KEKE-3310 file (N, C-alpha, C; in steps of 0.2 Angstrom, whole numbers, plus 5000, padded with zeros to 4 digits):
npx = (5004:5002:5001:5008:5012:5016:5008:4996:4996:4992:4981:4973:4971:4964:4953:4947:4944:4934:4925:4921:4916:4904:4902:4894:4896:4908:4906:4894:4899:4904:4918:4923:4931:4927:4915:4914:4905:4901:4911:4920:4914:4916:4929:4932:4940:4948:4964:4972:4978:4983:4982:4988:4992:4998:4987:4976:4965:4953:4940:4933:4922:4930:4943:4957:4961:4972:4969:4976:4978:4965:4960:4968:4965:4952:4955:4957:4965:4978:4990:5000:5006:5004:5012:5010:5017:5028:5028:5023:5021:5020:5031:5042:5051:5044:5044:5054:5063:5058:5061:5056:5050:5050:5037:5040:5032:5021:5026:5023:5025:5030:5026:5033:5026:5032:5045:5056:5046:5030:5019:5009:5017:5015:5020:5019:5006:5001:4997:4985:4968:4960:4962:4962:4959:4964:4967:4970:4965:4968:4962:4968:4975:4988:4992:4999:4993:4982:4987:4993:4981:4976:4986:4985:4972:4974:4983:4975:4965:4972:4977:4966:4960:4949:4945:4943:4937:4939:4931:4935:4932:4934:4944:4945:4934:4924:4924:4928:4941:4954:4967:4964:4972:4983:4986:4999:5007:5005:5009:5016:5013:5001:4989:4977:4965:4960:4955:4966:4960:4949:4937:4932:4930:4941:4934:4924:4932:4938:4928:4926:4938:4937:4925:4928:4938:4951:4961:4975:4973:4960:4954:4944:4942:4937:4927:4923:4915:4915:4905:4905:4896:4884:4890:4893:4898:4899:4903:4913:4927:4938:4954:4958:4971:4986:4988:5000:5018:5020:5008:5001:4989:4972:4972:4984:4980:4969:4975:4984:4982:4983:4995:5004:5010:5020:5030:5037:5044:5056:5052:5049:5038:5037:5042:5052:5049:5037:5026:5021:5015:5007:5013:5023:5038:5053:5071:5073:5062:5051:5045:5036:5035:5043:5053:5063:5069:5073:5081:5070:5057:5050:5056:5071:5080:5077:5070:5079:5087:5091:5091:5084:5068:5057:5040:5023:5011:4999:4991:4980:4971:4955:4944:4947:4937:4940:4953:4967:4974:4981:4992:5003:5004:5007:5019:5027:5027:5034:5047:5063:5071:5066:5067:5072:5062:5052:5054:5061:5049:5037:5026:5021:5015:5006:4999:4998:5007:5003:4999:5011:5016:5005:5006:5019:5017:5009:4995:4980:4972:4959:4958:4966:4958:4946:4951:4951:4938:4930:4935:4934:4920:4916:4922:4916:4903:4905:4910:4898:4892:4898:4897:4895:4890:4880:4881)
npy = (4994:5011:5021:5028:5020:5027:5039:5034:5033:5042:5049:5039:5030:5037:5040:5027:5023:5032:5030:5016:5018:5023:5037:5049:5059:5059:5047:5050:5060:5060:5062:5068:5059:5046:5044:5034:5030:5041:5047:5038:5033:5044:5043:5033:5025:5036:5045:5049:5061:5063:5074:5072:5067:5060:5061:5058:5048:5034:5029:5014:5002:5002:5003:5009:5015:5020:5034:5032:5018:5014:5018:5012:4999:4999:4999:5011:5022:5028:5040:5048:5056:5071:5080:5090:5103:5096:5084:5068:5058:5066:5069:5078:5093:5109:5120:5113:5109:5098:5084:5077:5060:5042:5031:5018:5007:5007:5011:5023:5039:5053:5069:5083:5097:5106:5109:5112:5118:5125:5124:5113:5109:5112:5101:5091:5088:5085:5072:5070:5067:5071:5079:5074:5079:5079:5084:5087:5101:5114:5126:5139:5154:5154:5141:5130:5122:5127:5137:5128:5122:5133:5135:5123:5123:5134:5128:5118:5126:5133:5122:5116:5105:5095:5098:5088:5089:5081:5084:5089:5090:5106:5108:5120:5127:5133:5147:5164:5175:5187:5197:5204:5199:5210:5217:5220:5211:5198:5181:5165:5161:5166:5169:5176:5189:5187:5183:5178:5166:5158:5151:5141:5126:5117:5114:5124:5135:5134:5136:5150:5155:5152:5158:5171:5177:5175:5167:5167:5178:5179:5167:5152:5137:5120:5114:5102:5098:5085:5084:5085:5073:5076:5086:5101:5118:5120:5108:5099:5092:5080:5077:5061:5058:5066:5081:5087:5086:5093:5095:5087:5083:5086:5098:5105:5108:5116:5127:5131:5142:5154:5153:5152:5164:5167:5161:5170:5177:5179:5168:5151:5139:5126:5117:5103:5097:5086:5093:5102:5117:5119:5124:5138:5148:5156:5158:5169:5172:5172:5160:5145:5135:5125:5120:5111:5112:5100:5092:5083:5072:5080:5092:5096:5105:5114:5130:5138:5127:5115:5124:5130:5134:5145:5147:5146:5133:5126:5116:5111:5121:5128:5124:5135:5148:5159:5169:5170:5183:5188:5181:5184:5197:5198:5190:5199:5210:5204:5201:5206:5213:5222:5227:5216:5207:5204:5196:5195:5196:5194:5201:5195:5183:5188:5196:5209:5224:5232:5225:5222:5235:5240:5233:5236:5249:5248:5246:5241:5224:5225:5237:5233:5223:5229:5237:5227:5225:5231:5226:5212:5211:5213:5202:5191:5193:5191:5178:5170:5168:5157:5146:5129:5121:5120:5134)
npz = (5000:4997:5007:5021:5036:5047:5047:5051:5065:5077:5072:5065:5074:5084:5076:5073:5086:5090:5081:5082:5095:5094:5091:5081:5072:5063:5057:5049:5040:5024:5015:4998:4992:4997:4990:4979:4970:4964:4957:4950:4938:4930:4927:4919:4905:4903:4903:4918:4929:4945:4959:4975:4992:5008:5015:5007:5008:5009:5018:5023:5031:5044:5039:5030:5014:5002:4990:4977:4977:4977:4965:4956:4959:4954:4941:4935:4923:4929:4926:4931:4946:4955:4967:4982:4993:5005:4999:4991:5001:5012:5020:5020:5026:5030:5016:5009:4995:4983:4973:4957:4956:4954:4959:4970:4971:4963:4951:4945:4939:4950:4950:4957:4964:4972:4969:4956:4949:4953:4947:4936:4921:4903:4896:4905:4907:4895:4890:4897:4901:4911:4927:4944:4960:4976:4991:5008:5016:5029:5030:5032:5025:5022:5021:5010:5001:4996:4987:4978:4973:4966:4956:4949:4944:4936:4927:4921:4915:4906:4897:4893:4901:4910:4928:4942:4958:4974:4987:5004:5022:5030:5044:5051:5047:5053:5056:5052:5050:5055:5047:5031:5015:5007:4991:4988:4996:4991:4987:4985:4998:5000:4989:4987:4990:5004:5022:5035:5041:5031:5030:5021:5011:5001:4989:4989:4988:4976:4967:4970:4965:4952:4947:4951:4943:4945:4939:4927:4913:4915:4913:4914:4923:4918:4929:4942:4957:4969:4981:4999:5009:5022:5029:5038:5040:5054:5060:5071:5065:5066:5059:5051:5047:5048:5040:5036:5040:5053:5059:5070:5076:5081:5090:5086:5073:5075:5082:5073:5063:5071:5078:5068:5063:5071:5065:5057:5066:5081:5089:5094:5088:5092:5082:5080:5091:5099:5100:5091:5085:5096:5107:5112:5112:5119:5122:5130:5136:5151:5163:5169:5160:5148:5133:5122:5106:5095:5081:5071:5064:5050:5054:5051:5054:5066:5072:5084:5089:5100:5111:5127:5127:5134:5138:5133:5135:5126:5124:5131:5128:5125:5111:5097:5091:5084:5076:5085:5093:5104:5109:5101:5103:5117:5117:5110:5119:5129:5125:5126:5116:5106:5093:5086:5085:5075:5060:5043:5030:5037:5035:5024:5028:5037:5028:5027:5031:5041:5053:5060:5062:5070:5081:5086:5089:5100:5099:5105:5107:5104:5096:5085:5080:5076:5066:5056:5052:5041:5029:5032:5034:5021:5014:5020:5015:5001:5001:5004:4992:4987:4995:4998:5008:5022:5034)
capx = (5000:5006:5000:5013:5009:5017:5003:4990:4996:4988:4974:4968:4969:4958:4947:4944:4941:4928:4920:4919:4913:4897:4902:4890:4897:4912:4903:4889:4902:4908:4922:4922:4935:4923:4909:4917:4900:4900:4917:4923:4911:4918:4936:4932:4942:4952:4970:4971:4983:4980:4985:4987:4997:4997:4980:4971:4963:4946:4939:4927:4922:4935:4950:4959:4964:4974:4966:4979:4977:4958:4959:4972:4961:4946:4957:4957:4971:4982:4996:5005:5004:5006:5013:5011:5023:5029:5029:5017:5021:5020:5037:5047:5050:5041:5048:5059:5063:5057:5062:5052:5053:5046:5035:5044:5028:5017:5030:5020:5029:5027:5028:5033:5023:5036:5052:5058:5041:5025:5013:5010:5019:5011:5022:5017:4999:4999:4994:4980:4961:4957:4965:4958:4962:4962:4971:4967:4967:4966:4958:4972:4977:4995:4994:5001:4989:4977:4991:4993:4974:4975:4990:4983:4967:4977:4986:4970:4962:4977:4978:4959:4959:4944:4948:4938:4940:4936:4931:4936:4930:4939:4944:4944:4929:4918:4924:4931:4944:4961:4968:4963:4978:4983:4989:5007:5010:5003:5015:5014:5010:4994:4988:4970:4963:4955:4957:4970:4955:4944:4931:4930:4933:4945:4929:4921:4937:4939:4922:4927:4944:4935:4920:4931:4942:4958:4966:4978:4969:4953:4952:4940:4943:4931:4928:4917:4917:4911:4903:4905:4890:4883:4895:4891:4904:4900:4905:4920:4929:4945:4956:4960:4978:4989:4989:5007:5022:5020:5001:5000:4983:4967:4974:4988:4977:4965:4979:4989:4981:4985:5002:5009:5013:5026:5036:5041:5047:5061:5049:5048:5031:5038:5045:5058:5047:5031:5021:5021:5009:5003:5017:5027:5043:5060:5076:5073:5055:5051:5039:5037:5034:5049:5054:5070:5068:5079:5079:5065:5053:5047:5060:5078:5084:5072:5072:5082:5089:5095:5090:5079:5063:5052:5034:5016:5009:4992:4988:4973:4967:4948:4944:4947:4932:4942:4960:4969:4980:4984:4998:5008:5005:5010:5026:5031:5028:5039:5053:5067:5075:5060:5069:5073:5056:5049:5059:5059:5043:5032:5020:5018:5011:5000:4995:4998:5012:4999:4999:5017:5016:5001:5009:5025:5014:5006:4988:4976:4969:4952:4959:4968:4952:4942:4954:4950:4931:4927:4937:4931:4913:4916:4924:4910:4897:4907:4910:4892:4890:4902:4896:4892:4888:4877:4885)
capy = (5000:5018:5025:5026:5018:5033:5044:5031:5032:5046:5051:5034:5027:5041:5039:5021:5023:5036:5027:5010:5020:5026:5044:5049:5065:5058:5042:5053:5064:5057:5066:5066:5053:5040:5043:5032:5029:5048:5049:5032:5033:5050:5042:5027:5026:5042:5045:5053:5063:5064:5078:5068:5066:5055:5061:5056:5041:5032:5024:5010:4996:5003:5002:5014:5013:5027:5035:5029:5011:5012:5020:5006:4993:4999:4999:5018:5023:5034:5041:5051:5059:5077:5080:5097:5104:5090:5078:5063:5054:5070:5068:5083:5099:5115:5124:5109:5108:5091:5082:5072:5053:5036:5028:5011:5001:5007:5014:5029:5045:5058:5076:5088:5104:5110:5108:5117:5122:5124:5123:5108:5112:5109:5094:5086:5087:5084:5066:5068:5069:5074:5079:5072:5083:5077:5086:5089:5107:5116:5132:5145:5157:5153:5134:5131:5117:5132:5139:5122:5122:5139:5134:5117:5125:5138:5124:5115:5130:5134:5116:5113:5099:5096:5096:5085:5090:5077:5089:5087:5095:5111:5108:5127:5130:5136:5154:5168:5180:5189:5203:5202:5200:5216:5215:5221:5205:5192:5177:5158:5160:5169:5172:5179:5194:5183:5183:5172:5160:5160:5147:5138:5120:5118:5114:5130:5140:5133:5140:5157:5156:5151:5163:5178:5180:5175:5164:5171:5180:5178:5160:5148:5130:5116:5112:5099:5096:5080:5087:5081:5072:5076:5091:5108:5121:5120:5102:5098:5086:5078:5073:5055:5058:5072:5084:5089:5083:5097:5096:5080:5082:5091:5104:5108:5111:5122:5133:5133:5149:5159:5152:5152:5171:5167:5158:5175:5181:5175:5164:5145:5136:5119:5113:5100:5094:5083:5098:5107:5122:5118:5128:5143:5150:5158:5157:5176:5173:5169:5156:5139:5130:5126:5115:5111:5110:5095:5089:5077:5071:5086:5098:5094:5111:5118:5136:5138:5120:5114:5130:5129:5139:5146:5150:5144:5126:5128:5109:5111:5127:5127:5125:5142:5150:5165:5170:5172:5188:5190:5178:5187:5204:5196:5188:5205:5214:5201:5201:5212:5216:5223:5228:5210:5202:5202:5194:5197:5193:5194:5204:5190:5179:5192:5198:5216:5227:5236:5222:5223:5242:5241:5230:5240:5256:5247:5246:5235:5219:5227:5242:5230:5219:5234:5239:5222:5224:5233:5221:5206:5211:5213:5196:5187:5194:5188:5171:5167:5165:5151:5140:5122:5118:5125:5138)
capz = (5000:4996:5013:5026:5043:5051:5048:5054:5072:5081:5069:5063:5081:5087:5072:5074:5093:5090:5076:5086:5101:5092:5089:5075:5067:5058:5053:5045:5035:5019:5010:4991:4990:4999:4986:4973:4965:4961:4952:4946:4931:4926:4925:4915:4898:4903:4906:4923:4933:4952:4964:4981:4997:5012:5018:5002:5010:5009:5024:5023:5036:5049:5036:5026:5007:4999:4984:4972:4977:4976:4958:4952:4960:4950:4934:4932:4920:4932:4922:4935:4952:4957:4974:4985:4998:5010:4995:4991:5007:5017:5025:5020:5030:5026:5011:5006:4987:4982:4966:4954:4957:4952:4965:4970:4971:4957:4945:4943:4940:4954:4948:4963:4963:4977:4967:4951:4947:4957:4943:4931:4915:4898:4894:4911:4907:4888:4888:4902:4899:4917:4933:4950:4965:4983:4996:5014:5018:5035:5031:5033:5019:5020:5020:5003:4997:4993:4981:4974:4970:4961:4950:4946:4941:4930:4922:4918:4911:4900:4893:4892:4904:4916:4935:4947:4965:4979:4993:5011:5027:5033:5051:5053:5043:5057:5058:5047:5055:5053:5042:5024:5011:5003:4984:4989:4999:4988:4986:4986:5004:5000:4982:4986:4995:5009:5028:5037:5041:5026:5031:5015:5009:4994:4984:4989:4986:4969:4964:4971:4961:4945:4946:4953:4938:4948:4935:4922:4908:4917:4911:4919:4923:4918:4936:4945:4964:4972:4988:5005:5012:5029:5032:5039:5043:5061:5062:5073:5062:5067:5053:5053:5045:5048:5033:5035:5046:5059:5062:5072:5079:5080:5093:5082:5067:5077:5084:5068:5060:5076:5079:5062:5062:5075:5061:5055:5072:5084:5093:5091:5089:5094:5078:5083:5097:5098:5102:5086:5085:5102:5111:5109:5117:5117:5128:5134:5140:5158:5165:5171:5155:5143:5129:5119:5100:5092:5074:5071:5058:5048:5056:5051:5056:5069:5075:5091:5090:5106:5116:5131:5126:5139:5135:5135:5133:5124:5122:5134:5127:5122:5104:5095:5086:5080:5075:5092:5092:5111:5111:5097:5107:5123:5116:5108:5125:5134:5122:5128:5111:5102:5086:5083:5086:5069:5055:5036:5027:5042:5031:5019:5032:5040:5023:5028:5035:5046:5059:5063:5064:5075:5088:5088:5091:5106:5099:5109:5103:5101:5091:5079:5077:5073:5059:5051:5051:5035:5024:5034:5032:5013:5012:5022:5010:4995:5003:5004:4986:4985:5000:4996:5013:5027:5038)
cpx = (5004:5006:5005:5010:5010:5012:4996:4990:4991:4981:4970:4966:4963:4952:4943:4940:4934:4923:4917:4915:4906:4897:4899:4893:4902:4909:4898:4893:4906:4912:4921:4925:4931:4917:4911:4912:4899:4905:4920:4920:4914:4926:4937:4935:4946:4959:4970:4977:4980:4985:4983:4993:4995:4990:4974:4969:4955:4945:4932:4928:4928:4942:4951:4963:4966:4971:4969:4978:4970:4957:4962:4968:4955:4948:4957:4965:4975:4989:5002:5002:5007:5006:5014:5017:5022:5029:5023:5016:5021:5025:5041:5045:5046:5046:5053:5058:5063:5057:5057:5055:5048:5044:5037:5039:5023:5020:5027:5025:5026:5030:5028:5031:5026:5043:5054:5052:5035:5018:5014:5012:5015:5013:5020:5010:4996:4995:4988:4973:4958:4962:4961:4962:4959:4967:4967:4970:4965:4963:4962:4975:4984:4997:4994:4997:4984:4981:4992:4987:4974:4980:4988:4977:4969:4980:4981:4966:4966:4978:4971:4958:4954:4948:4942:4941:4935:4936:4932:4934:4936:4939:4943:4939:4923:4918:4928:4934:4951:4961:4967:4970:4977:4987:4997:5010:5008:5009:5012:5011:5003:4993:4981:4969:4958:4958:4962:4966:4949:4937:4928:4933:4937:4940:4926:4926:4938:4934:4924:4933:4941:4930:4923:4936:4949:4963:4969:4973:4962:4950:4948:4942:4937:4931:4921:4920:4912:4911:4904:4898:4890:4887:4892:4898:4905:4902:4912:4922:4936:4948:4959:4968:4980:4990:4996:5011:5021:5013:4999:4994:4978:4969:4978:4985:4973:4969:4984:4988:4984:4992:5007:5013:5019:5032:5040:5043:5053:5058:5048:5041:5031:5040:5051:5056:5041:5025:5020:5015:5004:5007:5021:5032:5049:5064:5075:5066:5056:5045:5041:5037:5040:5049:5061:5069:5075:5076:5075:5062:5049:5051:5067:5082:5079:5074:5074:5084:5093:5095:5084:5074:5058:5046:5028:5015:5001:4988:4981:4969:4960:4949:4943:4941:4934:4950:4962:4975:4984:4991:5004:5009:5009:5017:5030:5032:5033:5046:5057:5070:5070:5062:5071:5068:5054:5055:5057:5053:5037:5025:5017:5014:5005:4996:4995:5004:5009:5000:5005:5018:5011:5003:5015:5022:5010:4998:4985:4974:4963:4953:4961:4962:4948:4944:4953:4943:4928:4929:4934:4924:4912:4917:4918:4904:4899:4907:4904:4890:4893:4901:4892:4889:4885:4882:4881)
cpy = (5006:5021:5023:5025:5023:5037:5041:5032:5036:5047:5045:5030:5030:5040:5033:5020:5026:5033:5021:5012:5023:5033:5045:5054:5062:5052:5045:5058:5060:5062:5064:5060:5046:5039:5040:5031:5036:5050:5044:5032:5039:5049:5036:5029:5033:5041:5051:5055:5065:5068:5075:5069:5061:5055:5060:5049:5040:5027:5021:5004:4997:5002:5008:5012:5020:5027:5032:5022:5009:5013:5014:5000:4993:5000:5006:5019:5029:5034:5044:5054:5066:5078:5088:5097:5098:5084:5073:5060:5059:5070:5074:5089:5104:5118:5120:5109:5101:5089:5077:5065:5048:5032:5020:5006:5001:5009:5020:5035:5050:5065:5081:5095:5108:5109:5114:5121:5120:5123:5118:5112:5109:5102:5089:5084:5085:5078:5065:5071:5072:5074:5078:5076:5081:5078:5088:5096:5109:5123:5139:5147:5155:5146:5133:5126:5122:5135:5134:5121:5127:5137:5128:5119:5130:5133:5120:5119:5132:5128:5113:5106:5100:5094:5094:5085:5085:5081:5086:5092:5100:5111:5115:5131:5133:5143:5157:5174:5181:5194:5200:5203:5206:5214:5215:5215:5198:5188:5170:5157:5163:5172:5176:5184:5191:5184:5177:5166:5162:5156:5144:5131:5122:5118:5121:5136:5140:5136:5147:5159:5157:5157:5171:5181:5180:5172:5169:5172:5179:5172:5157:5140:5126:5112:5108:5097:5090:5082:5082:5079:5073:5081:5098:5112:5122:5113:5102:5092:5085:5074:5067:5054:5065:5075:5086:5087:5087:5099:5089:5078:5087:5098:5108:5112:5117:5128:5135:5140:5154:5159:5153:5159:5171:5164:5163:5180:5176:5169:5157:5143:5128:5114:5110:5097:5089:5087:5103:5111:5121:5122:5134:5146:5153:5158:5164:5177:5170:5166:5149:5133:5131:5119:5116:5108:5105:5093:5083:5076:5078:5092:5096:5099:5116:5125:5135:5131:5120:5119:5129:5135:5139:5150:5147:5137:5127:5121:5108:5117:5125:5128:5132:5143:5157:5165:5173:5177:5189:5187:5181:5194:5203:5194:5194:5209:5211:5201:5207:5216:5217:5224:5222:5205:5199:5201:5196:5193:5192:5196:5199:5185:5183:5195:5206:5218:5230:5232:5223:5230:5243:5239:5234:5247:5255:5247:5240:5230:5222:5232:5238:5226:5224:5236:5234:5222:5226:5228:5214:5205:5210:5206:5191:5187:5190:5180:5167:5164:5159:5145:5134:5119:5123:5128:5141)
cpz = (5000:5003:5018:5033:5048:5052:5050:5062:5076:5078:5068:5069:5084:5083:5073:5081:5093:5086:5080:5092:5100:5091:5082:5070:5062:5053:5048:5039:5030:5014:5003:4989:4991:4994:4979:4967:4961:4956:4948:4939:4927:4924:4920:4908:4897:4906:4911:4927:4940:4956:4971:4986:5002:5015:5013:5003:5009:5014:5023:5028:5041:5046:5031:5019:5004:4992:4978:4971:4975:4968:4954:4953:4955:4942:4931:4929:4923:4928:4926:4941:4953:4964:4977:4989:5003:5006:4996:4997:5013:5023:5026:5024:5026:5022:5008:4999:4986:4975:4964:4956:4954:4958:4964:4969:4965:4951:4942:4944:4945:4952:4955:4961:4969:4975:4962:4948:4952:4953:4937:4924:4909:4896:4899:4911:4900:4886:4893:4899:4905:4923:4939:4955:4972:4988:5002:5016:5026:5036:5032:5026:5017:5020:5013:4998:4993:4986:4976:4970:4964:4955:4946:4942:4935:4925:4918:4913:4905:4895:4892:4895:4910:4923:4939:4954:4970:4985:4999:5016:5029:5040:5055:5049:5047:5059:5052:5051:5052:5048:5035:5020:5007:4996:4985:4992:4996:4986:4986:4993:5005:4993:4981:4992:5000:5016:5030:5038:5037:5027:5025:5014:5003:4988:4983:4986:4979:4965:4964:4966:4954:4943:4947:4948:4941:4944:4929:4916:4908:4914:4916:4917:4922:4924:4938:4952:4966:4979:4993:5008:5019:5033:5032:5041:5050:5064:5065:5070:5063:5061:5055:5051:5045:5041:5031:5041:5053:5062:5064:5074:5079:5084:5089:5076:5069:5079:5078:5065:5064:5077:5074:5061:5066:5071:5058:5061:5075:5088:5090:5093:5090:5088:5081:5090:5095:5099:5097:5085:5090:5108:5108:5114:5114:5123:5132:5137:5147:5159:5167:5166:5150:5139:5125:5112:5098:5085:5075:5064:5056:5050:5057:5054:5060:5072:5082:5093:5096:5112:5120:5130:5131:5136:5138:5131:5132:5122:5125:5133:5124:5115:5102:5090:5083:5080:5082:5091:5098:5112:5107:5101:5113:5122:5114:5114:5129:5131:5123:5122:5105:5094:5082:5083:5080:5064:5048:5034:5032:5038:5026:5022:5034:5034:5022:5032:5041:5053:5063:5066:5070:5082:5090:5091:5098:5105:5103:5104:5100:5096:5084:5076:5074:5067:5054:5048:5044:5030:5026:5032:5025:5011:5014:5017:5004:4996:5002:4998:4984:4990:4997:5001:5018:5032:5044)
residu = (MET:LEU:PHE:LEU:ASN:TYR:PHE:LYS:ASN:THR:PHE:LEU:PHE:ALA:PHE:LEU:CYS:LEU:LEU:LEU:GLY:GLY:ILE:PRO:VAL:ARG:ALA:GLN:ILE:LEU:PRO:GLY:ALA:GLN:GLN:THR:GLU:GLN:TYR:LEU:PRO:LEU:LEU:GLN:ASN:LYS:LYS:ILE:GLY:VAL:VAL:ALA:HIS:ALA:ALA:SER:GLU:ILE:TYR:THR:ASN:ASN:SER:ALA:THR:HIS:LEU:ILE:ASP:SER:LEU:LEU:ALA:HIS:ARG:ILE:ASP:VAL:LYS:LYS:ILE:PHE:ALA:PRO:GLU:HIS:GLY:PHE:ARG:SER:ARG:GLU:ASP:ASN:GLY:ALA:ILE:ILE:LYS:ASP:GLU:ILE:ASP:SER:GLN:THR:GLN:LEU:PRO:ILE:ILE:SER:LEU:HIS:GLY:LYS:ASN:LYS:LYS:PRO:GLN:PRO:GLU:GLN:VAL:ALA:ASN:LEU:ASP:LEU:ILE:LEU:PHE:ASP:LEU:GLN:ASP:VAL:GLY:ALA:ARG:PHE:TYR:THR:TYR:LEU:SER:THR:LEU:HIS:LEU:VAL:MET:GLU:ALA:CYS:ALA:GLU:ASN:ASN:ILE:PRO:LEU:LEU:ILE:LEU:ASP:ARG:PRO:ASN:PRO:ASN:GLY:HIS:TYR:VAL:ASP:GLY:PRO:VAL:MET:GLU:ASP:GLU:PHE:LYS:SER:TYR:LEU:GLY:MET:HIS:ASN:VAL:PRO:ILE:VAL:HIS:GLY:LEU:THR:LEU:GLY:GLU:PHE:ALA:HIS:MET:ILE:ASN:GLU:GLY:GLY:SER:LEU:ASN:ASN:LEU:LEU:LYS:CYS:ASP:LEU:LYS:VAL:ILE:LYS:ILE:LYS:GLY:TYR:THR:HIS:GLN:ASN:ALA:TYR:ASP:LEU:PRO:VAL:ARG:PRO:SER:PRO:ASN:LEU:PRO:ASN:ALA:LYS:ALA:ILE:ASN:LEU:TYR:PRO:SER:LEU:CYS:LEU:PHE:GLU:ARG:THR:VAL:VAL:SER:ILE:GLY:ARG:GLY:THR:GLU:GLN:GLN:PHE:GLN:VAL:TYR:GLY:HIS:PRO:LEU:PHE:LYS:GLY:ASP:PHE:SER:PHE:ILE:PRO:ARG:PRO:ASN:PHE:GLY:ALA:LYS:HIS:PRO:LYS:LEU:ASP:GLY:GLU:LYS:CYS:VAL:GLY:LYS:ASN:LEU:GLN:ASN:HIS:PRO:ARG:LEU:ASN:ARG:PHE:GLU:LEU:LYS:TRP:LEU:ILE:GLU:ALA:TYR:ALA:GLN:PHE:PRO:GLN:LYS:GLU:ASP:PHE:PHE:THR:SER:ARG:PHE:ALA:TYR:LEU:ALA:GLY:THR:LYS:LYS:LEU:GLU:GLU:GLN:ILE:LYS:LYS:GLY:TRP:SER:GLU:ARG:GLN:ILE:ARG:GLU:SER:TRP:GLU:PRO:GLN:LEU:THR:GLN:PHE:LYS:THR:LYS:ARG:LYS:LYS:TYR:LEU:LEU:TYR:PRO:TYR)
# end
């Protein structure tokens, strides 16, 4: 099987325990990939490219099958796999340059979309009749699977190839919050004028991209979405497989949008520990809780490697229903060398230079949040047009 046992540990164990214990929510929610009757007929007698990673799984009868294995078992003509950041097996560090390869078990070529190019090239899609897209997102603007979606849609539109998305729940889809991206700071970390937490599934976001004129030359993609059954945006949905190496559990995924801005500061968010995106700290902070980053799976060169970081443990924090700003403000206030706190490209994560300036000027959390409101309100109105699921 293509799927790595490593990724089944925490998530799949919890998944089976909940399922066998009679918890109904996840049992009632069927991601697009599980609805084979909806999409297998659309793939017959076609040459298929598949955008997938370790979390592209199908769950039936308390067992898991990777999408690629399922397609091959149904004799679908899969020609190649396209892999996002972290690679097809979701092992690689964030930002790692990943090379193309041949899968050792299926002999299928794996085209990296986080290597020498991030967008499928014409020669890479020339022999394809359709591209199937199945990535598990977490609902943050800077989580790069969203950029992969955009660039795959663009390649499909430019090369007249239909795109079929197998939609999956957004574990942070229950709220919309944070500063809205400004044009000046668009990059691969954020290609759209949306808040940090946008509250859309990738299927919904794809419709917004398509209808909003976001693709090159105002092109439109021939797009179809296999919707999630039984899902609403208020469902608390724990992912059965970690979507990337440093999001090991539901708590990390829920905290990720709020803690990720620390990535462009001097502060560690626990890469190099087993508490990634559930803690934060720095050697110059004071307090009772501490951790020491060391190289590990998903963090070969963690920030503050080997140094004792003092800070906060958020593992028992209640589920967030908003982008939490207070930790960033408190950390800046506590750090003695203010001029060194923010590092380069912080604005590309925040989506604006204003947030850094506001914190440096001592704005209160309330004042900062109020400054977001006009653009947030505008986005929430726009978002409603593209919702596929109740909110």
